[in-house]
PABAVEX-91266 format. One record per residue: residue in three letters; z, y, x of N, C-alpha, C in turn. Coordinates in steps of 0.1 Angstrom, whole numbers, padded with zeros to 4 digits, always signed. Atoms other than C-alpha are relative to their C-alpha. Last residue first. Layout:
# PABAVEX-91266
ALAZYXZYXZYX...
# end
This chain:
# PABAVEX-91266
UNK+0001+0010-0009-0298+0056+0122+0010-0004+0004UNK-0001+0015+0009-0290+0080+0091+0002-0013+0007UNK-0013+0005+0001-0288+0111+0115+0008-0013-0006UNK-0009+0014-0010-0320+0104+0127+0008-0006+0000UNK-0002-0011-0009-0336+0142+0113+0006-0013+0012UNK+0008-0012-0005-0357+0128+0084+0004+0000+0017UNK+0011+0008-0005-0334+0101+0077-0007+0008+0011UNK-0008+0002-0010-0305+0128+0072-0009-0011+0006UNK+0001-0009-0014-0331+0143+0051+0003-0002+0011UNK+0014-0001-0009-0335+0109+0033-0005+0014+0009UNK+0005-0019+0002-0295+0112+0024-0016+0000+0004UNK+0009+0006+0007-0286+0071+0026-0011+0015-0007UNK+0008+0011+0001-0267+0065+0056-0012+0002-0008UNK+0005+0003-0016-0253+0101+0066-0011-0011-0003UNK+0012-0013-0007-0248+0117+0031-0006-0008+0013UNK+0013-0008+0009-0237+0084+0015-0007+0006+0001UNK+0007+0009-0004-0211+0078+0039-0014-0003-0006UNK+0009-0007-0018-0199+0110+0037-0009-0011+0004UNK+0016-0009-0004-0201+0102-0001+0000+0007+0012UNK+0014+0005+0006-0182+0071+0005-0006+0009-0008UNK+0007+0008-0012-0151+0086+0022-0019-0008-0002UNK+0008-0002-0010-0149+0108-0001-0007-0002+0013UNK+0017-0009+0003-0146+0085-0029-0005+0012+0010UNK+0009+0011+0002-0119+0065-0010-0006+0007-0002UNK+0001+0005-0015-0094+0093+0006-0013-0011-0001UNK-0002-0008-0011-0088+0120-0022-0002-0008+0011UNK+0005-0012+0006-0101+0105-0059-0002+0004+0018UNK+0016+0003+0003-0095+0068-0045-0006+0012-0002UNK+0009+0006-0010-0059+0073-0028-0014-0006-0005UNK+0009+0002+0006-0042+0100-0049-0010-0010+0008UNK+0015-0007-0006-0010+0095-0036-0012-0004-0004UNK+0011-0006+0005+0016+0094-0060-0013+0000+0009UNK-0003-0014-0002+0047+0083-0032-0010+0010-0009UNK-0013-0008-0001+0051+0052-0051+0001+0012+0002UNK-0005-0009-0016+0013+0042-0048+0013+0005-0005UNK-0012+0005-0004+0010+0016-0083+0010+0006+0016UNK-0014-0005+0012-0013+0036-0102+0010-0003+0008UNK-0008-0012+0002-0038+0048-0070+0015-0004-0010UNK-0010-0003-0016-0044+0013-0057+0009+0013-0010UNK-0014+0008+0003-0055+0003-0095+0007+0004+0011UNK-0013-0011+0003-0078+0034-0093+0007-0008-0001UNK-0008+0004+0011-0111+0007-0104+0013+0010+0003UNK-0008-0014+0001-0131+0028-0073+0007-0004-0015UNK+0009-0004+0012-0155-0001-0067+0008+0007-0011UNK-0013-0006+0005-0141-0011-0032-0011+0004-0017UNK-0004+0008+0003-0167-0036-0015+0007+0006-0012UNK+0010+0003+0013-0188-0009-0002+0005-0011-0011UNK-0003-0010+0012-0161+0003+0020-0006-0002-0011UNK+0004-0002+0019-0162-0029+0037+0003+0005-0010UNK-0019+0004+0003-0144-0030+0073-0003-0001-0017UNK-0008+0011-0004-0176-0043+0092+0020+0002-0005UNK+0002+0016-0004-0205-0028+0084+0009-0007+0003UNK+0014+0011+0007-0202+0001+0065-0001-0009+0002UNK-0003+0003+0010-0165+0015+0076-0008-0006-0010UNK-0012+0009+0001-0171+0010+0110+0000-0003-0013UNK+0007+0010-0011-0204+0033+0110+0013-0015-0001UNK+0006+0000+0010-0182+0060+0090-0010-0015+0001UNK-0003+0016+0006-0156+0056+0118-0009-0004-0011UNK+0009+0001+0013-0168+0090+0138+0004-0020-0005UNK+0006+0019-0005-0145+0100+0168-0008+0003-0019UNK+0013+0002-0001-0139+0139+0170-0008-0006-0003UNK+0006+0009-0006-0106+0148+0157-0013+0000-0003UNK-0004-0004-0020-0090+0183+0157-0007-0013+0000UNK+0006-0012-0006-0095+0189+0116+0000+0002+0019UNK-0008-0004-0001-0084+0152+0099-0008+0014+0016UNK+0001-0014+0006-0109+0142+0077+0008+0006+0008UNK+0016-0005+0000-0120+0108+0099+0001+0016-0008UNK+0015-0004-0019-0087+0105+0111-0009+0006-0002UNK-0007-0005-0006-0067+0106+0073-0001+0004+0016UNK+0002-0017+0002-0095+0092+0059+0007+0010+0004UNK+0015-0006-0006-0092+0059+0081-0001+0016-0005UNK-0001-0001-0017-0059+0056+0072-0007+0007+0006UNK-0012-0011+0001-0063+0062+0036+0002+0002+0011UNK+0012-0011+0005-0091+0034+0038+0007+0011+0003UNK+0002-0004-0017-0064+0014+0060-0008+0005-0004UNK-0009+0000-0005-0043+0010+0022-0007+0008+0016UNK-0002-0013+0000-0073+0008+0004+0007+0008+0006UNK-0008-0006+0007-0086-0023+0017+0008+0011-0003UNK-0011-0004-0011-0096-0037+0055+0010+0005-0015UNK-0008-0013+0007-0122-0055+0039+0010+0001+0004UNK+0011-0007+0007-0148-0084+0053+0006+0014-0004UNK+0011+0000-0008-0126-0108+0069-0008+0012+0002UNK-0012-0006-0004-0096-0104+0042-0009+0004+0013UNK+0010-0004-0014-0120-0109+0017+0005+0009+0007UNK-0009+0006-0017-0091-0131-0002-0013+0003+0007UNK+0009+0006-0006-0115-0130-0040+0003+0001+0014UNK+0003+0011+0007-0084-0119-0061-0014-0011+0009UNK-0008+0007+0005-0061-0101-0042-0006-0013-0009UNK-0005+0003-0012-0083-0086-0012+0008-0012-0010UNK+0006+0001-0008-0111-0073-0035+0012-0016+0010UNK+0004+0006+0001-0089-0068-0063-0009-0014+0009UNK+0009+0003+0005-0065-0049-0051-0009-0011+0000UNK+0008+0002+0007-0030-0050-0062-0015-0001+0001UNK-0003+0016+0008-0015-0064-0030-0009+0000-0016UNK+0003+0008-0002-0030-0035-0010+0002-0013-0009UNK+0017-0002+0004-0023-0010-0034-0005-0009+0011UNK+0002-0002+0023+0016-0023-0036-0017-0001+0004UNK+0011+0010-0001+0012-0025+0008-0004-0003-0016UNK-0006+0017+0009+0046-0013+0013-0009-0006-0003UNK+0002+0010-0002+0033+0014+0036+0006-0015-0001UNK-0012+0011-0004+0055+0041+0034-0006-0010+0005UNK+0002+0014-0001+0021+0065+0031+0007-0005+0004UNK-0011+0007+0004+0031+0098+0031+0003-0013-0005UNK-0013+0004-0013+0009+0110+0058+0012-0004-0012UNK+0002+0011-0004-0022+0109+0031+0013-0005+0008UNK-0002+0013+0014-0013+0137+0014+0006-0010+0005UNK-0015-0002+0002-0012+0160+0048+0008-0013-0009UNK-0003+0012-0008-0050+0151+0054+0016-0001-0002UNK+0006+0014+0003-0057+0172+0030+0002-0011+0008UNK-0005+0001+0015-0033+0203+0036-0005-0012-0004UNK-0013+0010-0003-0044+0202+0073+0006-0006-0010UNK+0003+0017-0004-0080+0206+0062+0014+0005+0005UNK+0002+0004+0009-0067+0242+0036-0008-0019+0008UNK-0008+0008+0008-0045+0256+0062-0010-0011-0011UNK+0001-0006+0013-0080+0262+0086+0011-0004-0012UNK+0005+0010+0017-0073+0248+0117-0004+0008-0006UNK+0001-0003+0013-0077+0266+0155-0005-0010-0010UNK+0008+0003+0011-0066+0246+0184-0002+0010-0010UNK-0011+0001+0014-0042+0255+0219-0020-0002-0010UNK-0002+0012-0001-0056+0261+0256+0005-0005-0014UNK-0012+0002-0004-0051+0297+0255+0006-0019+0002UNK+0001-0005-0018-0090+0306+0260+0019-0004+0001UNK-0006-0010-0004-0090+0285+0222+0002+0005+0017UNK+0014-0004+0002-0117+0254+0213+0009+0019+0002UNK-0002-0006+0004-0094+0226+0225-0011+0015+0000UNK-0008-0007-0009-0110+0196+0230+0004+0016-0003UNK+0010-0010-0005-0117+0177+0199+0005+0006+0017UNK-0005-0019+0001-0086+0156+0194-0015-0001+0011UNK+0008-0004-0015-0097+0111+0195+0001+0019-0004UNK+0003-0016-0001-0072+0097+0165-0008+0000+0012UNK-0011-0008-0002-0076+0058+0168-0001+0020+0002UNK-0006-0007-0015-0102+0036+0159+0005+0014-0003UNK+0008-0012+0001-0095+0013+0133+0001+0009+0010UNK+0011-0004-0006-0094-0020+0143-0010+0016-0006UNK+0007-0003-0008-0057-0018+0149-0017+0001+0004UNK+0003-0009-0005-0054-0017+0115-0001+0004+0010UNK+0014-0004+0005-0062-0050+0107-0001+0012+0003UNK+0014+0006-0010-0036-0066+0130-0012+0014-0008UNK+0000-0011-0016-0010-0040+0113-0014-0007+0005UNK+0002-0014-0002-0022-0053+0077+0001+0008+0010UNK+0019-0003-0001-0027-0091+0087-0004+0015-0001UNK+0002-0003-0009+0015-0090+0091-0016+0003+0005UNK+0011-0011-0006+0022-0085+0059-0004+0002+0012UNK+0006+0004-0013+0038-0125+0053-0009+0016-0003UNK+0009+0008+0001+0057-0126+0020-0001+0013+0019UNK+0008-0007-0013+0091-0121+0013-0013-0005+0008UNK+0002-0010+0002+0109-0130-0023-0008+0009+0012UNK-0004-0010+0009+0113-0163-0018-0010+0010-0004UNK-0007+0009+0005+0101-0176+0017+0003+0011-0012UNK-0013+0005-0015+0076-0168+0040+0007-0007-0011UNK-0015+0000+0004+0042-0160+0011+0010-0013+0014UNK-0006+0016-0002+0011-0157+0024+0018+0004+0003UNK-0002+0000-0013-0002-0120+0007+0009-0013-0001UNK+0016-0004-0009-0019-0110-0023+0006-0009+0014UNK+0007+0010+0000+0010-0124-0046-0012+0001+0012UNK+0013+0004-0004+0038-0103-0038-0010-0012-0002UNK+0009-0006-0010+0067-0119-0043-0011+0009-0002UNK+0008+0011-0006+0082-0127-0078-0003+0010+0013UNK+0007-0013-0013+0107-0105-0101-0003-0013+0008UNK+0007+0014-0008+0110-0118-0141-0004+0007+0019UNK+0014-0010-0006+0131-0100-0159+0000-0005+0012UNK-0001+0002-0015+0147-0126-0183-0006+0008+0009UNK+0005+0011-0009+0150-0108-0218+0000-0005+0016UNK-0003+0008+0009+0172-0081-0236-0008-0017-0001UNK-0012+0005-0003+0170-0062-0204+0001-0017-0014UNK-0010+0004+0011+0139-0043-0211+0006-0011+0004UNK+0005+0009+0005+0130-0021-0180+0010-0010-0009UNK+0007+0002-0001+0138+0013-0177-0004-0012-0002UNK+0001-0005+0013+0172+0013-0178-0016+0000-0002UNK+0000+0009+0010+0168-0012-0150+0003+0003-0013UNK-0014-0001+0003+0158+0015-0128-0002-0011-0010UNK+0001+0006+0009+0127+0004-0102+0012-0001-0012UNK+0007-0016+0009+0124+0028-0073+0002-0007-0014UNK-0010-0008+0001+0148+0000-0050-0002+0017-0009UNK-0015+0005+0004+0127-0030-0061+0010+0013+0002UNK-0010+0004-0010+0093-0013-0052+0014+0000-0009UNK-0003-0014+0005+0065-0021-0077+0013+0001+0012UNK+0000-0003-0014+0036-0045-0084+0012+0016-0003UNK+0007-0013-0004+0037-0052-0122+0006+0000+0016UNK+0013-0002-0007+0042-0085-0130-0008+0008+0004UNK+0004+0006+0012+0079-0087-0146-0018+0007+0001UNK-0011+0004+0009+0086-0074-0113-0005+0004-0014UNK+0004-0004+0018+0067-0076-0088+0007-0004-0006UNK+0000+0013+0002+0078-0070-0048-0008+0002-0021UNK+0007+0004+0012+0083-0045-0026-0005-0013-0005UNK+0000+0007+0014+0112-0041-0011-0008-0004-0008UNK-0002+0010+0001+0103-0027+0021+0002-0011-0008UNK+0008+0009+0006+0086+0003+0014+0003-0015+0002UNK+0003+0007-0013+0108+0023+0041-0014-0009-0004UNK+0014-0009-0010+0104+0057+0018+0003-0017+0011UNK+0013-0002+0004+0121+0045-0014-0010+0006+0005UNK+0003-0015+0004+0155+0052-0009-0018+0002-0003UNK-0005-0001+0017+0169+0017-0005-0002+0019-0006UNK-0006-0017+0006+0164+0024+0028+0005-0002-0009UNK-0010-0004-0009+0163-0016+0044+0003+0017-0010UNK-0001-0015+0005+0149-0040+0020+0006+0004+0013UNK-0001-0010-0013+0136-0075+0024-0001+0013-0008UNK+0000-0012+0006+0149-0106+0003-0001+0007+0010UNK+0008-0008-0012+0155-0140+0013-0010+0009-0010UNK+0011-0006+0007+0181-0159-0011-0008+0010+0010UNK+0014+0004-0006+0200-0182+0009-0010+0009-0003UNK-0001-0006-0016+0236-0164-0001-0013-0002+0006UNK+0007+0004-0003+0228-0173-0042-0005+0003+0017UNK+0006+0013+0007+0253-0168-0067-0008-0008+0015UNK-0012+0010+0008+0276-0137-0055-0006-0016-0003UNK-0012+0000-0006+0258-0119-0025+0011-0016-0004UNK+0003+0008-0009+0222-0131-0034+0014+0003+0007UNK+0004+0014+0004+0230-0124-0071-0002-0004+0015UNK-0012-0003+0006+0243-0084-0061+0004-0019-0003UNK-0013+0005-0018+0213-0081-0034+0016-0005-0010UNK+0001+0007-0006+0192-0087-0068+0010-0003+0016UNK-0008+0016+0005+0213-0069-0091-0009-0011+0007UNK-0014+0000+0001+0209-0034-0067+0001-0013-0008UNK-0001+0011-0015+0173-0045-0060+0017+0003+0000UNK-0001+0016-0002+0166-0039-0096+0003-0012+0011UNK+0015+0001-0001+0180-0002-0099+0000-0020+0002UNK+0008+0011-0006+0212+0004-0113-0011-0004+0002UNK+0004-0005-0017+0225+0038-0124-0006-0005+0010UNK+0009-0013-0004+0241+0024-0152+0001+0004+0013UNK-0009-0010+0006+0258-0012-0150-0008+0011+0002UNK+0010-0017-0007+0243-0046-0145+0014+0012-0005UNK-0006-0014+0002+0267-0081-0142-0013+0014+0005UNK-0002-0007-0004+0244-0108-0134+0004+0008-0007UNK-0005-0014+0010+0229-0137-0149+0010+0006+0007UNK-0014-0005+0000+0204-0158-0128+0006+0008-0005UNK-0007-0013+0013+0172-0176-0139+0021+0000+0005UNK-0014+0005+0005+0153-0196-0111+0003+0013-0008UNK-0005-0009+0003+0114-0196-0109+0019-0007-0004UNK+0001-0004+0015+0099-0221-0089+0011+0010-0002UNK-0014-0011+0006+0090-0234-0057-0002+0002-0015UNK-0001-0003+0009+0061-0246-0029+0015+0001-0005UNK+0005+0011+0004+0051-0253+0001+0005-0004-0015UNK+0014+0005+0001+0045-0220+0013-0001-0016-0002UNK+0006-0007-0014+0083-0211+0006-0015-0002-0004UNK+0010+0008-0008+0105-0210-0025-0007+0001+0011UNK-0004+0000-0015+0125-0191-0046-0010-0013+0000UNK+0006+0012-0004+0111-0169-0076+0005-0008+0012UNK+0006-0001-0015+0136-0149-0094-0009-0007+0004UNK+0003+0012-0004+0145-0150-0129-0006-0001+0010UNK+0013+0001-0006+0169-0126-0140-0007-0013+0008UNK+0004+0013-0004+0195-0125-0169-0009+0005+0011UNK+0014+0003+0002+0212-0096-0178-0007-0009+0007UNK+0007+0008-0004+0251-0088-0186-0015-0002-0002UNK+0009+0007+0008+0261-0056-0193-0001-0010+0007UNK+0010+0013-0004+0287-0032-0174-0002-0012-0011UNK+0005+0011+0011+0299+0002-0194-0010-0010+0007UNK+0016+0004+0001+0307+0032-0170+0004-0013-0007
# end
């Protein structure tokens, strides 16, 4: 296996300020960006703060921005990144910086508490069980693939550029709401919250969230747009207003 040398320009600093620092390290075939960052941490910068866990694209911990694109470091192969110039590795820009490549994503978990929890309807069979159509099960199963890397939250312009953290829950939590709202056994209603307190109207379906999802969840098409359609049916359908459903 032939090894070569690559240069990495890594953000170093905290909330008070920082700068990009260049490191040269040996890379080899099959390595991912996280491998190189960990090697730099071990050999040259023992105090480099970086969050990771599974190294298999399933924990979402190593989310960062590589050459300006939000990605998981463990899923970004060096063979797919130009190595003839410094490889830029930065923390996610939307969330408060803790140190180096580590950001504070706790806002997402706090906001998740505002989403109404799963509330199952009463069993509809004599034996105390439920009956569900497979198509309904399959529809929400896609959303369960989310690993909460929060890359979708990071690229959402409502949060990244306008910082409407108090008014909008973002694509990850809209997907979470969709998983509950579309669940065949759930009996609660979340459309009022989505419209009035969780800011679904701010989403203008640019699909930037879908593009960065490492699990390839169709966030916009399968979660956000159907929620918007349900909301329109309830609040803006004249027939619904006639029978009081939109009030």
